[in-house]
N, C-alpha and C positions, 0 to 999 in steps of 0.2 A: 326299539322296533315296535311299531304300532300294532301289528297283528302277525299271526303265524299262519301261513297258507297251508297248513297240514290238517285238514278237517277229517272227520270220521270216515264218511263214505258218501259219494265218491270224492276223492281229494280235490279235483279241479273245480268242484261246484260250491265250495264254502270258503269263507275267510273267517279266521278267529280274531275277534275284536275285543280289546280290553274294555271291561265294564265301565271304568271311569271315562274313557275316551268316547264311548257310545253315549253315555249320559250327557256329557258336555256338548256333543254334537246335536243331539235331539233338542236339548234345552235351547241351544243357540238358534235353531230354526224357529221356534215359537216366539222367542224374544224378538227376533227380526220381524215377525209378523204382528208385533204389537202386544203380545201377551205379557203381562207383568212377570218379572223374573221368578218370583216365588211360585206363581201359577204354572209357568213354563217348566219349573223344576218338577212339580207334581205330575204333569203330563209325561215328562221324560221318565220319571220314576215308575209310573204305571206301565208304559210301553216296554221299557228295558227289563222290568221285573218279569214280564211275560216271557221274554226270550231267555232270561236268566234261569227261570224255572222250567224251561223246555216247552213253553206254550207258544210255538212259532206262529200259530194262527192269529194271535192277538198282540204280537210284538211290533217291532219297528217296520215290519212288512206293511203295516197299515198307515204308515206315516202320511202318504199322499192323501189318504181319505180325510184326515183331519186338516191338512194344509189346504186342500181344495175347499173344504167346508168354510174356512175362514176367508179365503180368497173370493169365493162365490157369494159371500155375505150370509150364508145359511147359519154360520156359527159366529158368535161375537167373541172377539179377542178380549174385550173388557166389559163383561156383562154386569148388570146391576142385580146381583144375587140378593134376594130379600126374603124375609120370613113373612108368610101370609097369615098363618094361624100358629098359636103356641100355647103350651102349658108347661108345667114343671117336668113332664115326662114325654111330651111329644111336640112335634113341629111339622109344619108344611112349608116347604121352600119353593119359591119360583126361581128357576135357574136362568131366566132371561136368555135362553138359547146360547148359553156359554158352553165351553168344552165340558163334556161329561165328566172327565177326570177331575176338573177343577170343582165343579158343582158337587160331585160325589164326595170328594175329599172333605169339603167344608161341611157337608151334611153328616157324614160319618163322625167327624170330630164333634159336631154338636150333639149327636146321639150319645157319644161317650161322655161328654160333659154332663149331660142330664143324668146318665147312669151313675156317675160319681156321686151326685147329690141325692138321687132318688132310687138307685138300684136298677132302674130300667130307663132306657131312652129309645124312642122310636121316631124316626124322621123320614117323611116322604118328600119326594121331589117331583115337580112338574116342569115343563118347558126346558128340558135338558136335551142332551145328545148322547150318542154312543159313549159308554164310559170305560171301555177296555175290559180287562179281566175282572169278574165279579169278586174273586177271592182277594183281590188287592184291598178292598174296603173292609171285608171281614177280618183280615189279618191286622189292620190298624188296631183293633181292640186288643190283640194279644200283647201289645206294648203296655197295656194298662191292666193286665191279668184279668181281662173280661172275655166273655163270649161275644163274637161278632157275627151278625147275619146280614147279608146283602142280596138283593134281587133287582132285576130290571126287566121291563118289557123291551121289545125291539121291533124293527120293521119286519113285516111278514115274510117269512122264508120257509115255513113249515106247513104241510098239509095235515090238518088234524084228522082224527079217525073218521073215515067215511067221506072225506072231502077231496076234491081235485084242486090243484093250484095252491098258491101261497096265501095263508090266512092268518097265521099266528107267528110270533117271533120264536127264536131259539130260547128265550126267556130263562136265563141262568139263575141258579140258586147257589149260594155259598154260605158255609158256616165254619168258623174257626174257633177252636177251643184250646186253651193253654194246657200243657202237660209238665210234669216234673222233669222228665228227660226229653231232649229233643229227638225228633222234630215234633212240633205241635200238630194237632189234628186239623187239617184243612180240606174240607169238601168244597169243590168248585166244579160245578157241572151244568151243562146245558140240559134243557128238558127235551131237546131233540137228540137223535142218536149221536150226532156230532154237530159242532158249530159250523157255520157257513165258511169260516176261515179255513177249515180242512179242505173244502172244495176249492178254495182259492189256491191253497198250497198244491193240491193235485194238478190243477190247471197250469200253474206256474211251472211245474216240473214235468208236464206232459204225461202224467200218470193216470191210469184208470182208478176210479173209486171202487171200494168193495161193493159188490151187489147187495142191495138191501138197505143202503143208506138213503137212497132217494128214488124218486119216480119222475117220469116224463109228463108231458101235458095230457097224455091219455091215461095216466095212472099206472103205467107199466114200469117195472123195475128197470133202472138204467145204471150203467157204470161210467157214464160220461159226465164228468163234473161240470162241464160247460152247459150241458142240457139241464142238469139239476139247478144250476144257478140262474139260467135265463128263463126257460119256459116251464121247467118242472118244479119240484119242491123237495126239501128235506122231509124226513119222516120223524115222528115223535119217538121218544124212548119206548122200546118194545116193538117198533116197526109198524108195518102196514095194518096188520090184523089184530083183533082182540085176543086171539089164541095165545100170543106171546106178550100180552100186556100193553099193546100200543095205546089202548084207551087210558091206561094209567099215566103214561108219559103225557098224553093229551091233557089229562086232568091236572098234572103238575104245572104244565104250561099255563093253564087257565088260572090256577091258584096264584101264580106269579102275576098274571095280567090283572087280577082283581086287586091284589095288595099294592102293586106298584103303579098301576094305570087307572083303574076304575076309581079306587079310593083317593088317589091324588089329584084327579081331574085332568090327567094327561090324555094324549091320543090313545085310542083303543084299536087294537088289531090292525086292519088295513088303512086306518087313518094316520098311522105313524109314518112320518115322512122319511126321506133318506138324507143323510148328512150332506151329500153332494147336491141336493135339490135346491130349488130357488126359495122355498119357504121353510119355516121352522119344523124340526122333527117332532118336537113336543114329546120326547121320551120320558117315561116315568120311572123313578127308582124307589126302592124300599130299603131302609137301613135300621138295624136294631143293635143296641149294646146291652148286655146283661151283666150287671155287677155281681160276680159270684159271691162276694162277701155278704150279700143279702140273704144267702141260702146256707152257706157254710164257710168256714175258714178256707182261704185260697189254697193253702198247702194240703188240706184234706181233699179238696176237689182234684188237685193235680195228682195226688196219690191214687185216687179212685180212677182217674183217666188212665194212668199208667197200668193199673190193674186190669181195666177193661181191655186195653191194647194187648197186654200180655196174654190174656185169655184168648183173644181173637187169633193171635199169632201162634198159640200153642195147639191149635186144632190139628188133627191128623191131616197131612198134606195130600191133596188130590194128586194122583199119579201123573197128570199132565202139567202140573205146576212145579216150579222150583222153589217158590217162596210165597208166603202170604204177606201182602202189602197193606199198609194203612193209608187212608186218604191223606195226601200231602207229603208222604214219605219220599216217593220218587222225585217229586219236584224239589224238595228240600235238598236231597243228595245231588241232584243235577245242579242246583244253584251253588252249592259248596264247590263242586268241581269247576264250574264255569267262572267263579270268582278267582280261582287259582290259574286256570288255563286259558280263559277267554271265552267269549260267546260266539258260537258258530252262526254266521249270517250267510244266507244263500246268495249266490252271485247276482241273480236278477234283483234281489232286494238291495244289494250294494249299489247296483247300477241305478236303481230308482232313487236311492238316497242321494246319489251324486247329481241326478237331474233336478231333484228338489232343491238341493243346495245351490245349484246354478240359477234356478228359478227365483229364489228369494234373495240371493246375493250373500250366501254364507260360504266360508271356506270348507271344502271337503278334505278332511285330513288324511285320507288313505290313498295309496297308489293301487289302481286296479289293473 
């Protein structure tokens, strides 16, 4: 049985798909489009990991975005990814408008390689595209008992403090650190209140967005996700006004813009193109790997991480909360559950995947 039609809620709206089946299907789509098999695997790994960890906004629901980018010529299936500048601890890579997941994977692996030899590795990327969940790249460093950091700028979707309209990207930041006992610490956050994918989910499901997430073209709060996506804008972390720290979210977004775009020579702010557009997006990424052994033995670091987490969790519990969570913990537990039971995919996403399969000439393995 390929999937179980008994989703959490509502039952008729989700299919449960096996992890391996979903990986194989997504990989086959990109191979059919001319992407080398190994590269197609990393794209599938990135997208499916998002759904596996419960990040529906960046999972296979975005498949058409990447397919259309290749079909329209904005994204190259076989880019000439090359190093422009390099030293023992740093590099600048030109992604040649390749898939962001492919360029990002190669860049993070290079940062790790440099950190193995020199304790630190920092790699910047220009001429890339949307690379999926930022945490994916930071977590690669965990396989080597290193700390991983990843950031990217993005097409403008957010109104920074005091502005009307879309001027800056959701510009995510991620940091992953190993622990002695699972799960590892994984921070993966947009510098806006929510990523734009949340608005896409709400639109797809015909739901209203929480008031305060975005504004319309006149700067007024709106709960209509379509208005926020089309003529309005998302708000930075902290919201519209400085009273609740909106200027701090704005500052974090600019921090990411400086490190991933200004420093790399990528497009800045509203110059960033869209993946579906006719020209290159020229998105910029930032990756860093920190070799913990350069500072202390890895086992000592892991014990200190566990001690920090224990202290955070042992704080007196607020009466409105049932538990204190650590970043990455919910996603890790979700992934363990979904590896056993299957990944819930929304019905409209399944229909979209079937249409893409028909479009590129790949067998769709599920009955809808």
